[in-house]
N, C-alpha and C positions, 0 to 999 in steps of 0.2 A: 471481596466486594461483589455484590450482585449488580445487575444491569440498572436497576432502579437507583441504587446508591451512586453508581457511576454517573448517571444522568444528573441527579440532584447535586452532586459535588462538582460538576463541571462548570465551565464558564462560557460566556459568549462575548464576541467582539463584533463590531459592525464593519463589514467589508463594503467598500464603495458607498459608505454612509447609510446603507439601508438594508443590507443582507446580513442576517444573524448567523454567524459561524460558531459552532460549538467546538470547544477544545477542552482537553484534560491537561492538567499540569501538576507536576510534583516538583516544586521549587526547592533548590538547595544551592550550596556554594560549590557543588561538584561540576565536572564538565557537562556541557549541554548535549542532549540527545533528542533529535527530532524523529518522531515515528510517523510514517506515512502508510496509511492502510490501502486495501485493495477494493476492487469491485466484486460484489455489490454491497459491501458491508460498511464498517466504520471503525473509529478509533477503539471501540470496545474489543476489536480483534486482539489487542495487546494485553487484555486483562490478565491472562494467565502468567505473563512474565513481567507485569508492571511493577510489582513490589520488589522483585529481585533486581530489576534494572535500576530502580530508584535507590538502591543501596550504593550505587556507583555513579549515578548520573542525575542531573537535573533534567526531568522529562517534560516534553511538550508534544501533544498529539492532537491535531485537529481532525474534525470530520470535514471532508471536502464538500464544497458546494454541491447540493443535490443528494448528499449521502447522510445517513445516520440521523443525528439530531440537529443538523444544520438546515437552513432554509432550502426549499426545493421549488423555486418558482417555475411555473410551466412555460413561460415565455422566454426564459433565459437561454442564451447561447453558451452551452457548456463546452469548454475546450481545455486541453491540457495546459496551454499557455496561461489561460485565466486561472486555473487551479494553482499554477506556479506563482502567479501574481498574488493570489490569496495567501499562500504560504509565506511569501516574502513580506507581505503586509503584517501578518501576525508576528513574524520575527522582529520586524522594525518596532512594532508596538511593545514587544517585550524587551527591546534593546539587546537582542541576541545577534551577534555578528560573527561568532565562531562556534562551530558545533559539529557533532557527529550525526550520522543518519542511519536509521534502520527502516527499510521500506519493503513493501510487499505488493505484488501484482500491479494494479493501476498506479499505486504509489511509486513503483519502480520507474514507470514512464514519466511521472511528474518529476522524479529525481533526475532523470536523464535531461530534461529541459533545464532544471536548476543547475545541473553540472555544466551544461553547454554554456549557460550564461556566465558561470564562474570562469570557465576556461577563456571565454572571449572578453573577460573583464567588464561585462555589462552589469555585474552584480557586486555589491560591496560585502556580500556574505562570504566568509571563509569556511569551506567544508573541510574538516580534518580527516574524516574517513567515511566510507560508505559500505554498508552491508545490505545486500538485497536478498529477499526470499522469492520464491517462485513468481515469475512474471514474464510477459512477452517482450523482453528487451530486444529480441531479434524478430521482427514481424514475420519474416518468411518461415520461421520455425514455430510460430504460435499456432496452435490448433484449437480454434474456438469450438465450443459445444454447439449443438444444433439450436438451442434456445438463444444463444448469443447471435448466431447467424440470422435467426428469425427476427430478433429485435432490431438489428441494424438494417434489415431489409425494408422494402417499401410498405409493408403492412405491420411494422413494428408497433405503431400506436395502437393497432387493433388487438394486439396480443397482450398488452399490459394489464387489462382487467382480469386476465386468466392466470396471472402469476400468483397462485395460491401457496399456502404453506405446504400443501402436499406436493406441489411441483418443485418447490424449493428443496424439500427433503430428498426427493428423487434425484435432483441435479447434484446436490451436495454429496450424497452417497456415492455418486459416480466419480467425483473429483477428489474425494478423500481416499486415503490408503485403505486397502481391504482390512487391515488389522486395526485401523484407527478410525472407524466411522464416527460421524457426529452423533452425539446423544440427542434424545428428544428435547432436553433442556436447551442444548446449544442451538437446535433448529428453531425453537421458540424465540431465543435471543436474536438470532440472525433475522428472523421474520419481523420481530419488533423493530429492528433497525431499518429495514427496507420499507415497512408499511407506515412508519412514523411520518406524519404530515403528507400522507398519500404519496409516498416516495416512489412506489412502483410505477406511477403514471408518468414519470420522467425518464424511466429506464431507456427508452428508445432514443433519448437525446444523450444521456450519459455515456452510452456504449459507443458513441461515434469516435471515441478515442481509438478504436481499432482501425478506423480509416486514417486518423491522424498519424498513427504509428507508421503507416506506409508512406504518407505524404512527407513526413519529416524523418524518414528512415536514416538518411545519411547523417543528418545533424545529431540524432539521438544515439545511433550506433557508434558514430564517430566519437561522441563525447566519452563513451565508455572505453573505446579502443585507445583513446589518448588521455585517459584519466591520470592526473598527476599526483593523486593521493592514494593511500592504502584502500583497496577495495576487495570485497569478497562476496560470494554468493552461496547461500545455504539452500540446496534444492531438494525438494521432495520428489524422488524419481518416479513414483507411481502416479504422479499427476498426469492425466491425459492431455491437459492443455499446455503446460509448460514444464514437463517433467524431464526424464532422462534425455529425450531427443533434443531438448533445448540445451541442457547442460553440455551435451556433446558438441553442439555448435558453438557454445560460448568458449569452450576450450580451444576450438579452432580459430575463431575470429577475434577473441578477446583474451589472449593469454595473460594479460595484466591482471585479470580477475582470478583470485584464489577460489577455486570451486570446492565445495564440500557437499558430498552426496549423502542423502538419507534414503537408502534403498527401499524401505517399507512404508515411506510416508508420502502423502499426496500433496494437494495444492495448498493446504493451510498448515505449514510446519509449526507455527507458533501456537496453534490450537491442538494439533495432533501430537506433537512431541515438544512441549515447551522446555523440558529439561535439556534436551539435545540442542535446541536452538540457543538457549542460554549458555551452555557449555562451549559451543563453537564460537558464539559471538564474543564471549569473554576471552577465549583463547586468542581470537583475532585481535582484540583490543590490547591484550597483554603483550603480544608479539610486537606491536607497533608503538604502544604507549605504556611502557612498563610502570610509569609513575602513577597510572590509574588503577593498577591491579589492587 
């Protein structure tokens, strides 16, 4: 499926009665799997593993508010808590109250908030398992790129007009593995996602999640440390943002998480090594839910 077909075959729902949230769904009677994407892209990130996942799961994958094909209002207050509210609203709409989760990057952080709510019983949703891909789940181990630091700084708004496809290509080549760089077609697709509805002009607001990670560090790190359900993390070790250095800290602080290292892969394992991600994810599921194999 190409990105145009992905867009045309997707659906929208209204969040807070006025904001259009794009999502993809592959419905079936199989166990439910929620897929949460990262910054700065969208649910399209899952396209390389979508059809294989659909053989074993009912899939649902939203574009977060301000991302991808969802609405990107300039005056909106973008927060991790609000993105979690949006996810819960979508799940209520679809009558989904029991599910597995596969998340990446920013999606990891949203999942941390959702998990915290589940642990404190403020959510009616039952999460059966969680699998995380590269993401700053321990804020002191997160190493943001210069462009991220610039966007979150006082002049972030002034930088957004200069976020060109050329800049995106340079930045993505730095965070992908040396042996698995993004193709020109993939860069085109990523840029389509961030430029849709003038999305790059809200980047300086979207990236404030990095500050929130520090503000809510104890809540979100604690949720993973006390996770009562099966949880794993598949980590591309060559990622300069949240690679091997983060995986090492996860092993120390969160022994409950089963770590899987991909030594030659960077920040986007599902794009760079889709077969490996599928293999490890299915193995994780089989080990804990043999009836779903």
